[in-house]
VOBA-1610 file (N, C-alpha, C; in pm, whole numbers, padded with zeros to 5 digits, always signed):
BEGIN
Met+00441+00949-00776Met+00319+00876-00801Met+00239+00872-00671Glu+00111+00883-00683Glu+00025+00884-00565Glu-00094+00792-00589Tyr-00130+00717-00485Tyr-00242+00623-00493Tyr-00338+00653-00379Ile-00464+00628-00402Ile-00565+00628-00295Ile-00613+00485-00285Arg-00599+00427-00167Arg-00635+00286-00146Arg-00741+00275-00037Val-00820+00171-00044Val-00920+00140+00058Val-00865+00027+00143Leu-00876+00041+00275Leu-00835-00066+00365Leu-00945-00172+00368Asp-00906-00298+00381Asp-01008-00402+00394Asp-01062-00402+00536Arg-01152-00493+00568Arg-01217-00494+00699Arg-01121-00517+00814Lys-01006-00578+00785Lys-00905-00602+00889Lys-00799-00493+00893Gly-00817-00388+00814Gly-00723-00277+00813Gly-00602-00298+00725Arg-00607-00397+00638Arg-00493-00426+00550Arg-00497-00337+00427Leu-00377-00313+00375Leu-00361-00227+00258Leu-00282-00303+00153Leu-00327-00298+00029Leu-00254-00363-00080Leu-00155-00263-00137Leu-00026-00299-00136Leu+00077-00214-00193Leu+00075-00229-00345Pro+00102-00122-00419Pro+00100-00130-00565Pro+00195-00236-00619Lys+00150-00310-00719Lys+00229-00418-00778Lys+00364-00369-00829Glu+00365-00253-00893Glu+00490-00199-00947Glu+00593-00178-00836Trp+00549-00126-00721Trp+00639-00103-00608Trp+00689-00235-00552Arg+00598-00331-00534Arg+00637-00461-00479Arg+00741-00528-00568Glu+00718-00527-00699Glu+00811-00593-00792Glu+00947-00526-00794Lys+00950-00394-00779Lys+01076-00321-00788Lys+01152-00318-00655Tyr+01080-00300-00542Tyr+01147-00277-00415Tyr+01131-00388-00312Ala+01024-00465-00318Ala+00997-00563-00213Ala+01013-00705-00266Arg+01121-00730-00335Arg+01144-00860-00399Arg+01142-00975-00297Tyr+01194-00951-00177Tyr+01200-01056-00075Tyr+01081-01051+00021Arg+00987-00963-00005Arg+00867-00949+00078Arg+00898-00910+00221Leu+01009-00842+00244Leu+01044-00790+00375Leu+01038-00639+00370Val+00964-00580+00463Val+00957-00434+00470Val+00970-00390+00615Arg+01017-00269+00633Arg+01024-00206+00765Arg+00908-00107+00770Val+00828-00113+00875Val+00714-00024+00892Val+00740+00065+01012Arg+00735+00196+00989Arg+00758+00295+01094Arg+00635+00384+01104Ile+00593+00414+01226Ile+00481+00504+01246Ile+00537+00637+01295Glu+00506+00744+01222Glu+00549+00879+01257Glu+00426+00967+01261Gly+00366+00980+01379Gly+00243+01059+01392Gly+00132+00997+01310Glu+00078+01075+01216Glu-00031+01026+01130Glu+00020+00942+01014Arg+00149+00941+00992Arg+00206+00875+00875Arg+00258+00735+00907Ile+00245+00646+00810Ile+00306+00514+00817Ile+00408+00509+00705Ile+00534+00484+00740Ile+00643+00479+00644Ile+00676+00333+00617Ile+00673+00291+00492Ile+00704+00154+00453Ile+00830+00158+00368Glu+00935+00088+00414Glu+01062+00085+00342Glu+01100-00060+00314Pro+01146-00089+00194Pro+01188-00226+00164Pro+01316-00262+00238Ile+01330-00389+00272Ile+01453-00441+00330Ile+01512-00535+00227Arg+01636-00512+00192Arg+01705-00598+00095Arg+01795-00694+00170Leu+01789-00820+00137Leu+01873-00919+00205Leu+02020-00892+00183Glu+02054-00825+00072Glu+02194-00793+00043Glu+02252-00698+00148Asp+02165-00626+00219Asp+02211-00530+00320Asp+02258-00598+00447Phe+02237-00727+00460Phe+02271-00799+00582Phe+02382-00899+00555Ser+02452-00936+00662Ser+02558-01035+00646Ser+02498-01175+00633Asp+02581-01271+00596Asp+02534-01409+00583Asp+02495-01469+00717Glu+02536-01407+00828Glu+02508-01461+00960Glu+02378-01407+01019Thr+02314-01314+00951Thr+02189-01257+01000Thr+02077-01358+00981Val+01995-01378+01085Val+01882-01470+01079Val+01754-01387+01089Phe+01663-01408+00995Phe+01535-01340+00998Phe+01432-01437+01052Met+01347-01388+01141Met+01241-01471+01196Met+01111-01393+01194Asp+01007-01462+01163Asp+00874-01404+01168Asp+00835-01398+01315Ser+00776-01287+01358Ser+00740-01274+01498Ser+00618-01359+01535Arg+00544-01403+01433Arg+00430-01491+01461Arg+00481-01632+01487Leu+00416-01702+01574Leu+00457-01838+01606Leu+00363-01937+01539Lys+00419-02048+01497Lys+00340-02151+01430Lys+00340-02276+01517Ser+00223-02332+01542Ser+00214-02452+01623Ser+00262-02572+01543Asp+00337-02659+01607Asp+00383-02780+01539Asp+00290-02898+01565Gly+00174-02873+01628Gly+00077-02978+01652Gly+00101-03055+01780Lys+00208-03023+01854Lys+00238-03093+01978Lys+00223-03001+02098Gly+00152-02893+02080Gly+00134-02801+02191Gly+00251-02706+02211Glu+00352-02717+02126Glu+00468-02628+02135Glu+00459-02527+02020Thr+00532-02420+02033Thr+00538-02324+01924Thr+00682-02306+01882Arg+00701-02272+01757Arg+00836-02246+01708Arg+00829-02133+01606Pro+00931-02048+01603Pro+00930-01939+01506Pro+00950-01991+01365Arg+00891-01922+01268Arg+00909-01959+01127Arg+01018-01871+01068Leu+01108-01931+00992Leu+01213-01854+00927Leu+01154-01777+00810Val+01207-01658+00788Val+01161-01572+00681Val+01278-01539+00591Gly+01258-01534+00463Gly+01362-01495+00369Gly+01349-01576+00242Gly+01399-01522+00133Gly+01393-01592+00006Gly+01258-01580-00060Asp+01237-01658-00161Asp+01111-01654-00235Asp+01008-01744-00168Phe+00885-01696-00162Phe+00778-01772-00098Phe+00672-01806-00199
//
């Protein structure tokens, strides 16, 4: 299957709903850049042990001038 998509003004791309529902259930993907290509692969939580901790690389302010990482995983 092949799609032609338009990037929005911030360069974002909407992934097809069918692909998201089938492969990106936990909304975690690995993005790899190979020359002109961008490779997007789903990450399944089942592939990791119970001791693995996922963290979003973006920091969220707690309103006290400090920052803390947000945990990622599960349904949002």
